[in-house]
Backbone bond lengths (Angstrom), bond angles and torsions (degrees), N, CA, C in turn:
res aa  C-N    CA-C-N  psi(-1)  N-CA   C-N-CA  omega(-1)  CA-C   N-CA-C  phi
1 M - - - 1.454 - - 1.546 107.14 -
2 T 1.302 118.55 130.28 1.418 119.38 -177.37 1.556 107.58 -89.02
3 T 1.363 110.64 171.81 1.448 118.83 -176.56 1.581 109.29 -65.79
4 D 1.307 115.83 -36.83 1.451 121.15 -177.99 1.523 107.24 -66.66
5 T 1.343 120.18 -41.72 1.491 121.23 179.89 1.506 106.80 -66.44
6 K 1.333 119.68 -36.15 1.508 117.64 -179.27 1.563 112.71 -66.51
7 K 1.399 115.21 -37.15 1.379 121.13 177.31 1.501 112.75 -61.58
8 V 1.398 114.45 -48.88 1.448 120.15 178.64 1.466 109.58 -61.85
9 G 1.297 121.51 -42.64 1.467 123.81 178.05 1.558 112.75 -59.53
10 A 1.284 116.55 -36.02 1.472 119.64 -179.76 1.552 110.54 -70.22
11 V 1.286 115.77 -40.17 1.446 120.44 177.10 1.564 111.42 -67.69
12 E 1.280 116.45 -42.04 1.501 120.26 173.99 1.550 110.54 -60.93
13 A 1.288 116.32 -41.85 1.396 121.31 -178.07 1.609 109.84 -61.57
14 L 1.279 111.55 -43.05 1.544 117.97 176.48 1.482 112.16 -58.55
15 F 1.316 116.05 -49.87 1.461 119.29 -176.20 1.511 112.79 -75.74
16 K 1.318 119.41 -23.04 1.516 120.37 176.45 1.477 110.13 -68.66
17 K 1.327 115.30 -22.95 1.559 117.49 -177.33 1.425 109.47 -77.25
18 L 1.407 120.65 -23.65 1.412 122.14 178.47 1.512 112.67 -82.72
19 T 1.273 117.72 128.86 1.446 119.54 179.44 1.565 110.44 -89.62
20 A 1.351 118.57 177.55 1.406 122.76 173.98 1.472 114.37 -64.53
21 V 1.340 115.31 -35.81 1.439 120.90 178.23 1.586 108.88 -66.79
22 D 1.305 115.79 -40.85 1.498 118.59 175.02 1.516 114.25 -57.94
23 L 1.327 114.34 -47.76 1.459 121.28 176.95 1.534 112.87 -60.06
24 I 1.346 116.16 -45.06 1.412 116.73 176.48 1.463 115.94 -65.73
25 T 1.330 118.39 -33.11 1.452 123.81 178.25 1.516 109.37 -61.53
26 L 1.451 113.51 -47.25 1.426 117.34 -176.56 1.484 112.41 -67.27
27 V 1.332 116.95 -34.60 1.477 120.28 -179.80 1.529 110.19 -73.52
28 V 1.264 117.69 -32.95 1.564 121.44 177.06 1.470 109.55 -64.80
29 F 1.301 116.47 -47.37 1.496 120.81 179.39 1.526 112.18 -65.14
30 A 1.374 114.95 -38.08 1.478 120.17 175.58 1.542 110.07 -63.84
31 A 1.258 116.46 -43.71 1.520 119.88 173.46 1.535 114.75 -63.50
32 L 1.328 113.29 -33.56 1.526 115.17 175.02 1.532 109.37 -67.28
33 F 1.330 118.19 -38.18 1.446 122.46 179.05 1.544 108.71 -66.19
34 R 1.314 117.38 -39.38 1.460 119.79 -178.09 1.513 107.05 -66.76
35 I 1.346 120.02 -34.76 1.496 120.35 178.84 1.487 108.49 -70.01
36 L 1.332 123.28 -38.62 1.426 128.77 178.58 1.580 107.93 -69.74
37 F 1.269 114.61 -29.80 1.470 119.42 173.92 1.466 114.03 -50.67
38 L 1.376 117.84 -34.86 1.390 121.11 -178.42 1.487 114.35 -64.33
39 V 1.366 114.12 -28.22 1.483 117.95 177.34 1.493 111.61 -70.13
40 Y 1.431 113.49 -38.97 1.492 120.82 172.73 1.641 110.40 -56.83
41 K 1.325 111.14 -45.85 1.468 117.05 -175.21 1.571 109.75 -67.17
42 L 1.354 116.48 -36.25 1.512 119.67 177.60 1.572 109.40 -65.22
43 A 1.271 115.42 -23.57 1.500 118.79 -174.88 1.512 112.00 -87.25
44 E 1.301 120.12 6.22 1.414 124.39 -172.49 1.546 109.66 -62.25
45 I 1.287 118.69 -17.89 1.532 118.39 177.03 1.524 113.60 -63.43
46 V 1.399 113.15 -19.62 1.503 116.69 173.51 1.427 113.32 -104.20
47 F 1.315 120.95 26.37 1.428 124.82 177.17 1.499 111.99 -50.31
48 P 1.322 121.86 130.91 1.436 132.56 13.29 1.529 110.47 -96.80
49 W 1.357 118.78 4.82 1.405 123.86 -172.33 1.580 110.59 -70.13
50 N 1.265 117.21 -8.04 1.498 119.52 178.19 1.524 110.76 -87.41
51 H 1.315 120.83 -11.79 1.461 121.40 179.57 1.505 111.26 -63.06
52 P 1.340 125.66 -40.76 1.484 118.29 179.71 1.499 111.15 -57.26
53 A 1.288 121.21 -31.75 1.517 122.51 179.32 1.538 108.85 -59.46
54 W 1.359 118.13 -38.22 1.454 122.42 177.49 1.540 107.83 -57.07
55 Y 1.343 118.52 -51.08 1.448 118.27 -173.98 1.518 109.91 -71.51
56 F 1.224 119.31 -32.84 1.512 123.80 178.66 1.566 106.92 -60.97
57 F 1.311 117.31 -51.76 1.485 122.11 -179.90 1.499 110.87 -63.03
58 C 1.333 114.36 -40.84 1.522 116.30 -174.41 1.536 107.60 -66.44
59 M 1.382 120.04 -44.53 1.390 122.59 -176.90 1.544 111.00 -73.91
60 L 1.336 117.82 -28.58 1.536 119.54 179.49 1.490 106.68 -69.93
61 C 1.282 120.57 -29.62 1.489 119.62 177.84 1.492 113.00 -93.60
62 L 1.335 123.50 -35.16 1.434 125.13 174.86 1.491 114.46 -60.07
63 T 1.316 115.03 -45.47 1.459 118.23 -173.91 1.558 115.08 -58.93
64 P 1.331 117.96 -52.08 1.445 118.12 179.12 1.543 110.06 -66.16
65 A 1.422 119.89 -30.78 1.446 120.68 179.45 1.487 111.72 -64.26
66 V 1.311 118.55 -41.71 1.425 119.46 -178.99 1.527 113.13 -80.68
67 M 1.355 114.86 -26.48 1.525 117.19 169.47 1.522 113.46 -62.37
68 M 1.287 115.01 -37.18 1.446 117.18 -177.11 1.554 111.16 -81.76
69 V 1.266 118.89 -36.28 1.505 121.43 -178.65 1.555 105.13 -81.91
70 R 1.228 121.90 -52.69 1.447 124.65 177.14 1.573 112.72 55.51
71 K 1.351 114.73 46.80 1.464 118.70 179.91 1.581 106.86 -140.51
72 P 1.366 114.66 155.46 1.493 112.80 179.77 1.474 109.64 -68.43
73 G 1.350 113.36 150.99 1.482 121.56 -176.34 1.444 115.40 89.49
74 A 1.319 119.05 -11.59 1.496 122.14 -177.55 1.526 112.07 -60.18
75 T 1.284 116.62 -42.18 1.484 117.59 -177.70 1.482 111.42 -71.98
76 F 1.345 119.68 -36.38 1.409 121.91 172.85 1.482 113.33 -58.76
77 L 1.363 115.21 -50.11 1.421 120.87 -178.75 1.547 114.08 -65.76
78 Y 1.264 116.82 -34.38 1.518 121.77 173.07 1.474 109.20 -61.74
79 T 1.359 120.51 -46.46 1.406 126.13 -177.82 1.514 111.26 -62.52
80 V 1.352 114.72 -48.67 1.404 119.71 179.21 1.492 115.73 -64.34
81 S 1.355 114.02 -33.17 1.454 122.05 170.12 1.522 115.98 -54.46
82 W 1.370 110.74 -55.33 1.552 113.63 -176.54 1.489 107.51 -74.11
83 L 1.348 122.33 -24.06 1.490 123.47 174.19 1.547 108.25 -64.54
84 A 1.279 116.19 -46.13 1.502 120.45 -178.96 1.472 108.44 -65.11
85 I 1.252 120.66 -44.57 1.515 122.15 177.35 1.502 109.70 -60.84
86 N 1.274 116.88 -45.49 1.464 122.77 -178.67 1.543 110.10 -63.14
87 F 1.323 114.54 -42.84 1.503 118.58 178.35 1.457 114.08 -60.19
88 F 1.378 119.89 -38.65 1.429 123.74 -173.98 1.544 107.83 -79.83
89 F 1.342 117.87 -29.43 1.460 118.27 -179.51 1.580 113.32 -83.86
90 Q 1.286 117.87 -33.49 1.404 117.94 -177.01 1.468 116.04 -131.00
91 G 1.331 116.73 -14.34 1.497 119.26 -174.15 1.536 108.68 78.46
92 E 1.301 119.83 156.13 1.413 124.74 176.57 1.520 110.22 -150.65
93 I 1.326 112.62 156.67 1.457 114.08 177.28 1.525 104.85 -75.91
94 P 1.320 117.28 146.22 1.508 120.16 -175.72 1.423 112.88 -59.77
95 L 1.381 121.39 -36.36 1.410 123.24 -176.92 1.527 111.22 -63.32
96 W 1.377 117.54 -37.21 1.503 117.95 -179.98 1.496 108.98 -71.80
97 W 1.301 119.04 -35.01 1.446 122.88 -179.07 1.588 111.48 -64.83
98 I 1.296 111.46 -38.15 1.528 117.21 179.35 1.471 108.97 -72.63
99 C 1.299 116.71 -45.03 1.548 117.79 -178.84 1.575 108.13 -64.06
100 A 1.324 120.20 -42.66 1.393 121.90 -176.31 1.574 110.48 -67.75
101 A 1.296 117.54 -34.27 1.505 119.59 178.38 1.472 113.23 -69.90
102 T 1.404 117.10 -18.07 1.439 118.38 178.87 1.598 113.71 -89.94
103 V 1.398 116.85 -13.31 1.320 123.13 -177.04 1.569 114.95 -55.83
104 P 1.364 117.36 -42.78 1.491 116.32 -176.59 1.547 113.88 -77.27
105 L 1.292 118.78 -3.18 1.469 117.29 -176.63 1.499 114.11 -64.71
106 I 1.370 120.54 -45.45 1.417 120.96 179.04 1.505 111.43 -70.11
107 P 1.331 121.47 -42.55 1.509 116.27 176.07 1.517 109.79 -63.32
108 E 1.295 121.33 -34.43 1.473 121.07 174.08 1.471 111.75 -56.52
109 L 1.356 117.92 -47.40 1.384 124.43 -176.34 1.607 108.73 -65.07
110 Y 1.331 114.12 -37.56 1.478 119.27 177.59 1.479 110.23 -59.32
111 M 1.393 112.87 -51.08 1.476 116.68 -177.51 1.517 112.58 -68.13
112 Y 1.274 116.32 -27.92 1.544 120.49 176.33 1.523 106.85 -63.21
113 M 1.369 116.48 -51.10 1.430 119.09 -177.70 1.502 114.13 -65.72
114 R 1.380 117.43 -38.79 1.509 119.96 173.88 1.490 112.47 -65.04
115 A 1.347 115.79 -38.96 1.500 117.33 -177.85 1.537 109.22 -65.18
116 K 1.363 118.26 -38.62 1.453 120.49 177.60 1.519 113.93 -63.28
117 A 1.414 113.06 -35.74 1.438 118.70 179.83 1.556 113.27 -79.20
118 M 1.287 116.05 -26.12 1.478 120.27 -174.91 1.547 113.52 -102.48
119 G 1.359 116.77 -1.76 1.413 117.04 176.30 1.496 116.64 102.19
120 G 1.303 119.66 6.33 1.472 120.25 176.99 1.497 112.09 139.79
121 Y 1.318 114.66 162.46 1.423 120.33 -178.97 1.521 113.62 -67.89
122 K 1.299 117.93 -30.59 1.420 121.74 -179.80 1.589 109.69 -61.36
123 V 1.296 115.85 -36.20 1.465 119.82 178.24 1.507 110.42 -76.06
124 A 1.428 115.77 -46.38 1.465 117.29 -174.36 1.579 113.05 -66.30
125 F 1.351 113.61 -39.15 1.436 116.59 179.88 1.461 114.45 -78.16
126 G 1.311 123.57 -4.28 1.395 127.63 173.38 1.516 114.14 -98.05
127 D 1.365 119.83 -11.83 1.454 124.33 -174.83 1.538 106.73 -89.33
128 L 1.339 115.63 121.62 1.464 120.44 -177.78 1.531 110.77 -62.62
129 K 1.262 121.10 -40.21 1.441 121.87 -179.48 1.532 112.05 -63.74
130 E 1.239 117.14 -43.68 1.437 119.84 174.48 1.554 113.68 -61.99
131 L 1.272 114.65 -41.29 1.466 120.11 176.10 1.418 115.06 -64.71
132 I 1.377 119.40 -35.85 1.437 120.70 177.77 1.551 111.14 -73.12
133 I 1.374 119.99 -36.28 1.407 120.42 173.07 1.596 112.40 -66.36
134 F 1.329 114.71 -39.08 1.395 120.58 172.09 1.521 112.12 -57.79
135 G 1.309 117.23 -51.92 1.479 127.15 176.98 1.536 111.36 -54.63
136 L 1.352 117.42 -44.77 1.480 121.23 -179.86 1.534 110.13 -64.44
137 I 1.300 116.44 -39.94 1.509 121.35 -179.71 1.526 108.37 -67.68
138 Y 1.280 115.24 -42.62 1.502 116.19 -179.31 1.582 108.85 -65.58
139 T 1.309 114.54 -48.49 1.467 121.39 -179.51 1.489 110.80 -57.00
140 L 1.298 118.36 -48.44 1.533 124.81 -179.60 1.452 108.74 -59.28
141 L 1.294 121.29 -48.78 1.456 125.54 -179.11 1.571 111.78 -64.16
142 A 1.361 115.22 -42.32 1.431 117.33 -178.38 1.528 109.82 -69.76
143 Y 1.292 116.65 -42.34 1.473 118.19 176.32 1.507 115.30 -62.36
144 T 1.339 116.51 -40.30 1.424 119.01 174.14 1.558 114.90 -59.64
145 S 1.325 111.95 -47.73 1.413 123.33 177.38 1.552 110.61 -56.47
146 N 1.350 115.65 -50.28 1.401 120.33 178.89 1.500 116.31 -61.15
147 M 1.375 115.88 -40.40 1.494 119.93 -175.67 1.543 107.28 -76.29
148 L 1.301 116.96 -35.46 1.556 116.38 177.16 1.539 109.02 -61.20
149 L 1.342 114.87 -42.35 1.470 117.09 179.40 1.550 113.71 -68.26
150 I 1.340 115.18 -37.46 1.450 118.08 171.86 1.496 114.03 -60.67
151 I 1.285 116.92 -39.04 1.450 120.63 178.84 1.528 111.74 -70.37
152 F 1.346 119.27 -51.16 1.429 119.49 -172.70 1.485 114.38 -95.32
153 A 1.307 120.59 -30.44 1.538 118.07 177.92 1.470 114.46 -91.59
154 L 1.284 118.91 -29.46 1.440 118.72 -177.13 1.530 112.40 -105.21
155 G 1.289 116.51 3.84 1.492 118.59 175.59 1.479 117.63 76.01
156 N 1.404 111.90 22.73 1.546 117.98 171.03 1.466 111.04 60.92
157 P 1.392 119.84 69.11 1.422 120.76 176.95 1.586 111.50 -81.88
158 M 1.325 115.69 2.89 1.419 121.10 -174.20 1.533 111.66 -117.29
159 P 1.323 118.02 133.14 1.487 116.84 177.16 1.551 116.95 -61.29
160 R 1.173 119.17 129.16 1.489 122.06 -173.31 1.473 113.73 -57.96
161 V 1.352 117.57 -23.46 1.450 120.72 177.80 1.462 115.36 -67.01
162 L 1.440 114.63 -16.21 1.426 120.36 179.12 1.484 115.33 -92.35
163 F 1.329 118.77 -6.28 1.476 121.26 -176.30 1.550 109.28 -61.41
164 W 1.303 119.58 -49.18 1.415 122.93 -174.92 1.580 113.73 -68.69
165 P 1.365 119.23 -46.15 1.413 118.33 178.40 1.543 112.88 -66.11
166 V 1.348 116.71 -40.40 1.462 119.35 179.73 1.636 108.72 -69.81
167 G 1.277 115.80 -29.04 1.491 119.29 179.63 1.522 108.25 -70.91
168 A 1.369 116.99 -46.38 1.428 121.92 179.69 1.521 109.15 -58.92
169 L 1.378 117.98 -50.55 1.400 119.52 177.73 1.463 115.49 -59.58
170 S 1.366 116.40 -37.65 1.462 120.59 175.81 1.565 111.28 -58.71
171 L 1.361 115.77 -46.05 1.465 115.97 177.92 1.499 115.03 -63.96
172 V 1.287 117.95 -37.85 1.456 121.52 173.92 1.513 113.44 -63.71
173 V 1.313 117.62 -44.93 1.384 122.99 -178.33 1.579 109.78 -73.31
174 G 1.351 117.17 -32.51 1.473 120.27 175.52 1.547 111.18 -65.20
175 A 1.396 113.71 -43.26 1.491 116.09 173.11 1.501 113.51 -63.33
176 L 1.256 119.36 -33.71 1.521 121.92 175.15 1.532 110.35 -64.88
177 G 1.278 115.20 -44.06 1.480 121.28 176.79 1.538 111.94 -61.83
178 T 1.338 115.17 -39.95 1.471 118.54 176.02 1.582 110.14 -65.68
179 W 1.262 116.45 -38.11 1.497 120.26 -177.15 1.573 105.19 -65.31
180 L 1.376 111.60 -53.44 1.419 114.99 -175.45 1.595 112.26 -62.96
181 G 1.366 113.75 -37.84 1.453 121.26 175.93 1.573 111.26 -60.56
182 H 1.293 114.84 -35.50 1.497 121.81 179.64 1.556 109.06 -66.41
183 S 1.282 116.90 -38.22 1.484 123.37 177.60 1.490 110.03 -68.23
184 V 1.372 117.19 -42.99 1.464 122.03 175.65 1.497 112.58 -64.55
185 G 1.355 116.34 -40.74 1.515 121.66 179.64 1.429 110.81 -64.93
186 K 1.396 119.06 -39.96 1.481 121.70 178.65 1.535 111.86 -64.45
187 R 1.352 112.59 -41.57 1.469 115.37 -178.19 1.512 110.10 -68.69
188 I 1.384 118.82 -46.62 1.493 117.65 174.46 1.429 113.94 -57.63
189 S 1.334 117.63 -46.01 1.476 117.44 -179.71 1.433 113.22 -60.93
190 G 1.366 115.31 -34.44 1.528 116.65 178.03 1.474 109.44 -69.35
191 L 1.344 121.13 -30.99 1.443 121.03 177.60 1.526 113.17 -72.54
192 V 1.366 113.21 -42.51 1.453 117.86 -177.20 1.566 113.90 -74.62
193 G 1.354 115.81 -30.83 1.404 122.56 176.13 1.351 112.68 106.34
């Protein structure tokens, strides 16, 4: 067996673990995020202070999605789903799409390591503390990616003095979105069984 065959086998094994219900769940929450994205877009008159709303809505939808699916690759597929929806609704520059698609890789790695230490994904994705750390990592990477693209691709329409306060507010609001998303995820999981 060659190395390429092993790599393809690992990717196939990952996606074989995800059921159709898992994929639909991820896409539904990605679509919900895209709907809430419109609120963020309406608030562009207060740019850059509208950015924390993006992270709040993203984590509000991502947290219950991963709590319900509780499998490796869920964060990546959620992100790719909302990126695809976003791409078809408004189009995007390819550099932003590529940067955003790499954001969930480190949070996925974190949850993989925590799941191994805690005894499985079901435990790790149910623990509020782990989810908040996971959400902070995702928010930090997404904010960094967005700000780098704002600086280099959009010609820096934002005063540099605001990068740190908007970033700090984004982390706080992202953690709040994760906490509220955890409450929503527990309630939905309780209803579904």
